[in-house]
KENUBA-869728 format. One line per field, with one value per atom (N, C-alpha, C, O): residue number from 1; residue in three letters; x, y negated, z negated. Coordinates in nm, 2 decimals. Each point is the difference from the previous one (the first is absolute). Example, Ala and Ser with C-alpha at 12.3 -4.5 7.8 and 13.67 -1.06 7.14 Angstrom:
! residues 2
num 1,1,1,1,2,2,2,2
residuo ALA,ALA,ALA,ALA,SER,SER,SER,SER
x 1.32,-0.09,0.09,0.10,-0.14,0.09,-0.08,0.05
y 0.57,-0.12,-0.12,0.00,-0.11,-0.11,-0.11,-0.11
z -0.78,0.00,0.00,-0.07,0.14,0.00,-0.08,-0.01
***
This chain:
! residues 125
num 1,1,1,1,2,2,2,2,3,3,3,3,4,4,4,4,5,5,5,5,6,6,6,6,7,7,7,7,8,8,8,8,9,9,9,9,10,10,10,10,11,11,11,11,12,12,12,12,13,13,13,13,14,14,14,14,15,15,15,15,16,16,16,16,17,17,17,17,18,18,18,18,19,19,19,19,20,20,20,20,21,21,21,21,22,22,22,22,23,23,23,23,24,24,24,24,25,25,25,25,26,26,26,26,27,27,27,27,28,28,28,28,29,29,29,29,30,30,30,30,31,31,31,31,32,32,32,32,33,33,33,33,34,34,34,34,35,35,35,35,36,36,36,36,37,37,37,37,38,38,38,38,39,39,39,39,40,40,40,40,41,41,41,41,42,42,42,42,43,43,43,43,44,44,44,44,45,45,45,45,46,46,46,46,47,47,47,47,48,48,48,48,49,49,49,49,50,50,50,50,51,51,51,51,52,52,52,52,53,53,53,53,54,54,54,54,55,55,55,55,56,56,56,56,57,57,57,57,58,58,58,58,59,59,59,59,60,60,60,60,61,61,61,61,62,62,62,62,63,63,63,63,64,64,64,64,65,65,65,65,66,66,66,66,67,67,67,67,68,68,68,68,69,69,69,69,70,70,70,70,71,71,71,71,72,72,72,72,73,73,73,73,74,74,74,74,75,75,75,75,76,76,76,76,77,77,77,77,78,78,78,78,79,79,79,79,80,80,80,80,81,81,81,81,82,82,82,82,83,83,83,83,84,84,84,84,85,85,85,85,86,86,86,86,87,87,87,87,88,88,88,88,89,89,89,89,90,90,90,90,91,91,91,91,92,92,92,92,93,93,93,93,94,94,94,94,95,95,95,95,96,96,96,96,97,97,97,97,98,98,98,98,99,99,99,99,100,100,100,100,101,101,101,101,102,102,102,102,103,103,103,103,104,104,104,104,105,105,105,105,106,106,106,106,107,107,107,107,108,108,108,108,109,109,109,109,110,110,110,110,111,111,111,111,112,112,112,112,113,113,113,113,114,114,114,114,115,115,115,115,116,116,116,116,117,117,117,117,118,118,118,118,119,119,119,119,120,120,120,120,121,121,121,121,122,122,122,122,123,123,123,123,124,124,124,124,125,125,125,125
residuo MET,MET,MET,MET,SER,SER,SER,SER,ILE,ILE,ILE,ILE,TYR,TYR,TYR,TYR,LEU,LEU,LEU,LEU,THR,THR,THR,THR,TYR,TYR,TYR,TYR,LEU,LEU,LEU,LEU,PHE,PHE,PHE,PHE,LYS,LYS,LYS,LYS,HIS,HIS,HIS,HIS,ILE,ILE,ILE,ILE,LEU,LEU,LEU,LEU,ILE,ILE,ILE,ILE,SER,SER,SER,SER,ILE,ILE,ILE,ILE,LEU,LEU,LEU,LEU,ILE,ILE,ILE,ILE,VAL,VAL,VAL,VAL,LEU,LEU,LEU,LEU,VAL,VAL,VAL,VAL,LEU,LEU,LEU,LEU,ILE,ILE,ILE,ILE,ILE,ILE,ILE,ILE,ILE,ILE,ILE,ILE,ILE,ILE,ILE,ILE,SER,SER,SER,SER,CYS,CYS,CYS,CYS,ASN,ASN,ASN,ASN,THR,THR,THR,THR,ASN,ASN,ASN,ASN,PRO,PRO,PRO,PRO,ILE,ILE,ILE,ILE,ASP,ASP,ASP,ASP,LYS,LYS,LYS,LYS,PHE,PHE,PHE,PHE,ASP,ASP,ASP,ASP,VAL,VAL,VAL,VAL,ASN,ASN,ASN,ASN,GLN,GLN,GLN,GLN,VAL,VAL,VAL,VAL,LYS,LYS,LYS,LYS,MET,MET,MET,MET,ASP,ASP,ASP,ASP,SER,SER,SER,SER,ALA,ALA,ALA,ALA,LEU,LEU,LEU,LEU,ILE,ILE,ILE,ILE,PHE,PHE,PHE,PHE,LEU,LEU,LEU,LEU,LYS,LYS,LYS,LYS,LYS,LYS,LYS,LYS,ALA,ALA,ALA,ALA,LYS,LYS,LYS,LYS,ASN,ASN,ASN,ASN,LYS,LYS,LYS,LYS,ASN,ASN,ASN,ASN,LEU,LEU,LEU,LEU,ASP,ASP,ASP,ASP,LEU,LEU,LEU,LEU,LYS,LYS,LYS,LYS,LYS,LYS,LYS,LYS,ARG,ARG,ARG,ARG,LYS,LYS,LYS,LYS,GLU,GLU,GLU,GLU,PHE,PHE,PHE,PHE,LEU,LEU,LEU,LEU,ILE,ILE,ILE,ILE,LYS,LYS,LYS,LYS,SER,SER,SER,SER,TYR,TYR,TYR,TYR,LEU,LEU,LEU,LEU,PHE,PHE,PHE,PHE,ASN,ASN,ASN,ASN,LYS,LYS,LYS,LYS,ASP,ASP,ASP,ASP,GLN,GLN,GLN,GLN,LYS,LYS,LYS,LYS,ASN,ASN,ASN,ASN,ASP,ASP,ASP,ASP,SER,SER,SER,SER,ILE,ILE,ILE,ILE,LYS,LYS,LYS,LYS,ASN,ASN,ASN,ASN,SER,SER,SER,SER,ASN,ASN,ASN,ASN,LEU,LEU,LEU,LEU,LEU,LEU,LEU,LEU,LYS,LYS,LYS,LYS,ILE,ILE,ILE,ILE,ALA,ALA,ALA,ALA,LEU,LEU,LEU,LEU,GLN,GLN,GLN,GLN,THR,THR,THR,THR,TYR,TYR,TYR,TYR,ASN,ASN,ASN,ASN,LEU,LEU,LEU,LEU,LYS,LYS,LYS,LYS,ASP,ASP,ASP,ASP,THR,THR,THR,THR,ILE,ILE,ILE,ILE,PHE,PHE,PHE,PHE,PHE,PHE,PHE,PHE,LYS,LYS,LYS,LYS,LYS,LYS,LYS,LYS,VAL,VAL,VAL,VAL,ASN,ASN,ASN,ASN,ARG,ARG,ARG,ARG,GLU,GLU,GLU,GLU,ALA,ALA,ALA,ALA,GLN,GLN,GLN,GLN,ASP,ASP,ASP,ASP,LEU,LEU,LEU,LEU,SER,SER,SER,SER,ASP,ASP,ASP,ASP,LYS,LYS,LYS,LYS,ILE,ILE,ILE,ILE,GLY,GLY,GLY,GLY,ASP,ASP,ASP,ASP,ILE,ILE,ILE,ILE,LEU,LEU,LEU,LEU,GLY,GLY,GLY,GLY,LEU,LEU,LEU,LEU,ALA,ALA,ALA,ALA,GLU,GLU,GLU,GLU
x 5.71,-0.13,0.02,-0.09,0.20,0.03,0.00,-0.05,0.11,0.01,-0.15,-0.03,-0.05,-0.13,-0.08,-0.08,0.09,-0.07,0.05,-0.08,0.21,0.05,-0.05,-0.04,0.03,-0.06,-0.14,-0.05,-0.03,-0.14,-0.02,-0.09,0.17,-0.01,0.03,-0.07,0.16,0.03,-0.11,-0.04,-0.02,-0.12,-0.12,-0.06,0.04,-0.11,0.02,-0.09,0.22,0.03,-0.01,-0.05,0.10,-0.01,-0.15,-0.04,-0.04,-0.15,-0.06,-0.08,0.11,-0.06,0.04,-0.08,0.21,0.05,-0.07,-0.03,0.01,-0.07,-0.14,-0.05,-0.02,-0.14,0.00,-0.09,0.18,0.01,0.03,-0.07,0.16,0.02,-0.12,-0.03,-0.04,-0.12,-0.11,-0.07,0.06,-0.10,0.04,-0.09,0.21,0.05,-0.03,-0.04,0.07,-0.02,-0.15,-0.04,-0.04,-0.15,-0.05,-0.09,0.13,-0.05,0.05,-0.07,0.17,0.05,-0.06,0.05,-0.15,-0.06,-0.05,-0.07,0.10,-0.04,-0.15,-0.05,-0.01,-0.14,-0.08,-0.03,-0.01,-0.07,-0.14,-0.06,0.02,-0.13,-0.11,-0.11,0.12,-0.11,-0.01,-0.07,0.14,0.00,-0.15,-0.06,0.02,-0.14,0.00,0.09,-0.19,-0.02,-0.07,-0.12,0.18,-0.06,-0.12,-0.10,0.10,-0.11,-0.12,-0.12,0.14,-0.11,-0.06,-0.12,0.21,-0.05,-0.09,-0.11,0.15,-0.08,-0.13,-0.11,0.11,-0.12,-0.10,-0.12,0.18,-0.09,-0.05,-0.12,0.20,-0.05,-0.11,-0.10,0.11,-0.11,-0.13,-0.10,0.11,-0.12,-0.06,-0.12,0.21,-0.04,-0.08,-0.11,0.17,-0.07,-0.13,-0.10,0.10,-0.13,-0.10,-0.12,0.16,-0.10,-0.05,-0.12,0.20,-0.04,-0.10,-0.09,0.12,-0.09,-0.14,-0.09,0.08,-0.13,-0.08,-0.12,0.18,-0.06,-0.11,0.03,-0.15,-0.12,-0.02,-0.08,0.15,-0.01,0.08,-0.01,0.10,0.09,-0.07,-0.09,0.12,-0.06,0.06,0.11,-0.18,0.04,0.14,0.07,-0.04,0.14,0.11,0.09,-0.11,0.10,0.01,0.11,-0.22,0.00,0.07,0.07,-0.09,0.07,0.15,0.08,-0.04,0.14,0.06,0.11,-0.18,0.06,0.01,0.09,-0.19,0.01,0.12,0.06,-0.04,0.12,0.13,0.09,-0.08,0.12,0.01,0.11,-0.22,0.00,0.05,0.09,-0.14,0.04,0.15,0.07,-0.02,0.14,0.10,0.10,-0.14,0.08,0.00,0.10,-0.22,-0.01,0.08,0.04,-0.02,0.07,0.14,0.05,0.01,0.14,0.01,0.10,-0.22,0.00,0.07,-0.03,0.12,0.08,-0.08,0.01,-0.09,-0.08,-0.12,-0.09,0.09,-0.11,-0.14,-0.10,0.10,-0.13,-0.06,-0.12,0.20,-0.04,-0.04,-0.10,0.18,-0.02,-0.14,-0.08,0.06,-0.13,-0.12,-0.10,0.12,-0.11,-0.04,-0.11,0.22,-0.03,-0.06,-0.09,0.14,-0.06,-0.15,-0.08,0.04,-0.14,-0.08,-0.11,0.17,-0.07,-0.01,-0.10,0.21,-0.01,-0.10,-0.07,0.07,-0.10,-0.14,-0.08,0.05,-0.13,-0.04,-0.11,0.21,-0.03,-0.02,-0.08,0.16,-0.02,-0.14,-0.06,0.02,-0.14,-0.10,-0.10,0.12,-0.10,0.00,-0.11,0.22,0.01,-0.04,0.00,-0.04,-0.05,0.11,-0.03,0.16,0.11,0.03,0.09,-0.17,0.00,0.14,0.05,0.01,0.13,0.11,0.07,-0.06,0.10,-0.04,0.09,-0.22,-0.04,0.05,0.05,-0.07,0.04,0.15,0.04,0.03,0.15,0.04,0.08,-0.12,0.04,-0.05,0.07,-0.20,-0.06,0.08,0.02,0.02,0.08,0.13,0.05,0.02,0.13,-0.02,0.08,-0.19,-0.03,-0.03,0.05,-0.12,-0.03,0.13,0.03,0.06,0.12,0.09,0.06,-0.05,0.08,-0.05,0.07,-0.20,-0.07,0.03,0.03,-0.03,0.03,0.15,0.03,0.06,0.14,0.03,0.08,-0.14,0.03,-0.09,0.02,-0.11,-0.09,-0.11,-0.04,0.00,-0.10,-0.14,-0.05,-0.01,-0.13,-0.11,-0.09,0.10,-0.11,0.02,-0.10,0.22,0.03,-0.06,-0.05,0.06,-0.05,-0.15,-0.07,0.01,-0.15,-0.05,-0.11,0.18,-0.04,0.00,-0.04
y 3.56,-0.07,-0.13,-0.03,-0.03,-0.13,0.03,-0.08,0.19,0.04,0.02,-0.04,0.11,0.03,-0.13,-0.02,-0.08,-0.13,-0.08,-0.06,0.07,-0.07,0.06,-0.07,0.20,0.08,-0.04,-0.02,0.02,-0.03,-0.15,-0.02,-0.07,-0.14,-0.01,-0.08,0.15,-0.01,0.05,-0.06,0.17,0.06,-0.10,-0.02,-0.04,-0.09,-0.13,-0.04,0.00,-0.12,0.03,-0.08,0.20,0.04,0.01,-0.04,0.10,0.01,-0.13,-0.02,-0.07,-0.14,-0.07,-0.06,0.08,-0.06,0.06,-0.08,0.21,0.06,-0.05,-0.03,0.02,-0.05,-0.15,-0.03,-0.05,-0.14,-0.01,-0.08,0.16,0.00,0.05,-0.06,0.15,0.05,-0.11,-0.02,-0.05,-0.11,-0.11,-0.06,0.03,-0.11,0.05,-0.08,0.20,0.05,0.00,-0.05,0.09,0.00,-0.14,-0.02,-0.07,-0.13,-0.08,-0.10,0.14,-0.07,0.06,-0.03,0.10,0.06,-0.11,-0.09,0.10,-0.11,0.02,-0.10,0.21,0.02,0.02,0.11,-0.22,0.02,0.06,-0.01,0.09,0.07,-0.10,0.03,-0.14,-0.10,-0.09,-0.10,0.13,-0.08,-0.01,0.10,-0.22,-0.02,-0.11,-0.08,0.08,-0.09,-0.12,0.01,-0.13,-0.12,-0.03,-0.05,0.06,-0.03,0.09,-0.05,0.17,0.10,-0.05,0.01,-0.05,-0.05,-0.12,-0.01,-0.08,-0.12,0.03,-0.05,0.15,0.04,0.07,-0.03,0.11,0.07,-0.11,0.01,-0.10,-0.11,-0.08,-0.03,0.00,-0.08,0.08,-0.06,0.19,0.08,0.02,0.01,0.00,0.02,-0.12,0.01,-0.13,-0.13,-0.02,-0.05,0.10,-0.01,0.09,-0.04,0.15,0.10,-0.06,0.01,-0.08,-0.06,-0.12,-0.02,-0.05,-0.11,0.05,-0.08,0.20,0.06,0.05,0.03,-0.03,0.05,-0.10,-0.11,0.15,-0.09,-0.01,-0.09,0.16,-0.01,-0.12,-0.04,-0.01,-0.11,-0.13,-0.01,-0.10,-0.13,-0.05,0.04,-0.14,-0.05,-0.06,0.02,-0.09,-0.07,0.11,-0.02,0.12,0.11,0.07,0.03,-0.01,0.07,-0.09,0.05,-0.18,-0.09,-0.01,0.00,0.01,0.01,0.12,0.00,0.12,0.12,-0.01,0.05,-0.12,-0.02,-0.09,0.03,-0.13,-0.08,0.08,-0.02,0.10,0.08,0.10,0.02,0.04,0.09,-0.07,0.05,-0.17,-0.08,-0.03,0.01,-0.05,-0.04,0.12,-0.01,0.13,0.12,0.03,0.05,-0.06,0.03,-0.09,0.04,-0.16,-0.10,0.04,-0.03,0.11,0.05,0.13,0.05,0.00,0.13,-0.02,-0.09,0.19,-0.01,0.06,-0.05,0.15,0.06,-0.08,-0.01,-0.05,-0.09,0.07,-0.06,0.19,0.07,0.02,-0.02,0.06,0.01,-0.13,-0.02,-0.08,-0.14,-0.05,-0.05,0.08,-0.05,0.08,-0.06,0.19,0.08,-0.05,-0.01,-0.02,-0.05,-0.14,-0.03,-0.05,-0.14,0.01,-0.08,0.17,0.01,0.05,-0.04,0.13,0.05,-0.11,-0.02,-0.06,-0.11,-0.11,-0.05,0.03,-0.10,0.04,-0.08,0.21,0.05,-0.02,-0.04,0.07,-0.01,-0.14,-0.03,-0.06,-0.15,-0.04,-0.09,0.14,-0.03,0.05,-0.08,0.20,0.06,-0.08,-0.01,-0.05,-0.08,-0.14,-0.08,0.05,-0.14,-0.10,-0.12,0.15,-0.09,-0.05,0.05,-0.15,-0.05,-0.05,0.04,-0.12,-0.06,0.11,0.00,0.09,0.11,0.09,0.05,-0.02,0.08,-0.05,0.07,-0.20,-0.06,0.01,0.02,-0.04,0.00,0.15,0.01,0.08,0.14,0.05,0.07,-0.10,0.04,-0.06,0.07,-0.19,-0.07,0.07,0.03,0.01,0.07,0.14,0.04,0.02,0.14,-0.02,0.09,-0.19,-0.02,-0.03,0.06,-0.14,-0.04,0.13,0.02,0.05,0.12,0.11,0.07,-0.06,0.10,-0.04,0.09,-0.22,-0.05,0.03,0.05,-0.07,0.02,0.14,0.03,0.06,0.15,0.07,0.12,-0.20,0.06,0.09,0.10,-0.12,0.08,-0.05,-0.10,0.15,-0.04,0.02,-0.09,0.20,0.02,-0.10,-0.04,0.01,-0.10,-0.14,-0.07,0.04,-0.13,0.00,-0.10,0.22,0.01,-0.01,-0.06,0.10,-0.01,-0.14,-0.03
z -0.71,0.00,0.09,0.07,-0.08,0.07,0.15,0.08,-0.04,0.14,0.06,0.11,-0.19,0.04,0.02,0.09,-0.18,0.01,0.12,0.07,-0.04,0.11,0.13,0.09,-0.08,0.11,0.02,0.11,-0.22,0.00,0.05,0.08,-0.13,0.03,0.15,0.07,-0.01,0.14,0.08,0.11,-0.15,0.07,0.00,0.11,-0.22,-0.01,0.09,0.07,-0.07,0.08,0.15,0.07,-0.03,0.14,0.04,0.11,-0.20,0.03,0.02,0.09,-0.18,0.01,0.13,0.07,-0.04,0.12,0.13,0.09,-0.09,0.11,0.02,0.11,-0.22,0.00,0.05,0.08,-0.13,0.05,0.15,0.07,-0.02,0.14,0.08,0.11,-0.15,0.06,0.00,0.10,-0.21,-0.01,0.10,0.07,-0.06,0.09,0.15,0.08,-0.05,0.14,0.03,0.11,-0.20,0.03,0.01,0.08,-0.17,0.01,0.12,0.03,0.03,0.12,0.13,0.11,-0.12,0.12,0.09,-0.05,0.18,0.09,0.04,0.06,-0.07,0.03,-0.12,-0.04,-0.03,-0.12,0.02,0.11,-0.21,0.01,0.00,0.07,-0.13,-0.01,0.12,0.00,0.11,0.12,0.05,0.01,0.02,0.05,0.11,0.01,0.07,0.10,-0.05,-0.04,0.04,-0.06,0.08,-0.06,0.19,0.08,-0.03,0.00,-0.03,-0.04,-0.14,-0.01,-0.08,-0.13,0.02,-0.06,0.15,0.02,0.07,-0.04,0.13,0.07,-0.10,-0.01,-0.08,-0.10,-0.10,-0.04,0.00,-0.09,0.06,-0.07,0.20,0.07,-0.01,-0.02,0.05,0.00,-0.14,-0.02,-0.08,-0.14,-0.04,-0.06,0.09,-0.04,0.07,-0.05,0.18,0.08,-0.06,-0.01,-0.03,-0.07,-0.13,-0.03,-0.04,-0.13,0.03,-0.08,0.19,0.04,0.03,0.00,0.04,0.04,-0.12,0.01,-0.13,-0.12,-0.05,-0.05,0.07,-0.03,-0.15,-0.05,-0.03,-0.15,-0.05,-0.12,0.20,-0.04,0.03,0.09,-0.16,0.03,0.13,0.05,0.01,0.13,0.01,0.09,-0.20,0.00,0.00,0.08,-0.15,-0.01,0.14,0.05,0.01,0.13,0.11,0.08,-0.09,0.09,-0.02,0.09,-0.22,-0.03,0.06,0.05,-0.06,0.06,0.15,0.06,0.00,0.15,0.04,0.10,-0.18,0.03,-0.02,0.08,-0.18,-0.02,0.12,0.05,-0.01,0.11,0.13,0.07,-0.05,0.11,0.00,0.10,-0.22,-0.01,0.02,0.06,-0.11,0.02,0.15,0.06,0.00,0.14,0.09,0.11,-0.15,0.08,0.03,0.11,-0.20,0.02,0.08,0.02,0.02,0.07,0.13,0.08,-0.04,0.12,0.12,0.11,-0.14,0.11,0.04,-0.09,0.21,0.04,0.00,-0.03,0.07,0.01,-0.14,-0.02,-0.08,-0.14,-0.05,-0.07,0.09,-0.05,0.05,-0.07,0.20,0.06,-0.06,-0.03,0.02,-0.06,-0.14,-0.03,-0.05,-0.13,0.00,-0.08,0.17,0.01,0.03,-0.06,0.15,0.03,-0.12,-0.02,-0.06,-0.12,-0.10,-0.07,0.05,-0.09,0.04,-0.08,0.21,0.05,-0.02,-0.05,0.07,-0.03,-0.15,-0.03,-0.05,-0.15,-0.04,-0.08,0.14,-0.03,0.04,-0.06,0.18,0.05,-0.10,-0.03,-0.02,-0.09,-0.13,-0.07,0.03,-0.13,0.02,-0.09,0.22,0.03,-0.02,-0.04,0.07,-0.01,0.14,0.06,-0.02,0.14,0.04,0.11,-0.19,0.04,0.02,0.10,-0.20,0.01,0.12,0.07,-0.05,0.11,0.13,0.08,-0.06,0.13,0.02,0.11,-0.21,0.00,0.04,0.10,-0.17,0.02,0.14,0.07,-0.04,0.12,0.12,0.10,-0.11,0.11,0.02,0.11,-0.22,0.00,0.07,0.08,-0.12,0.06,0.15,0.07,-0.03,0.14,0.08,0.11,-0.17,0.07,0.01,0.10,-0.21,0.01,0.09,0.07,-0.07,0.09,0.15,0.08,-0.05,0.13,0.03,0.11,-0.20,0.02,0.03,0.09,-0.16,0.01,0.10,0.03,0.03,0.09,-0.05,0.06,-0.19,-0.06,0.03,-0.06,0.16,0.05,-0.10,-0.02,-0.05,-0.11,-0.11,-0.06,0.02,-0.10,0.04,-0.08,0.21,0.05,-0.01,-0.03,0.05,0.00,-0.14,-0.02,-0.08,-0.14,-0.04,-0.11
***
């Protein structure tokens, strides 16, 4: 009986060791499945907050807060074309919410960026 228990104990120990080695190998994978593009997340966040700012069921203060969040996420956008497109959308929404000061700021940034990247349509807006 003692030999059987020793044999069983060795088998269990080896099985546990194999499982641990597999877990370590899998967890050390250099290409994680959850890999994502930070710039894409910021772009999506800017658009999500912009969409929330357009929700007429929310009060004016909350809508302006969402616009500011959209603007801040968009500020870190690396792609100038996307950044400019979002700035123009944010400027339009600030105009619709009658936030003159913020509108002038965002609109000026959009005009400057449109000029920098040669976006004639952006300048016209």
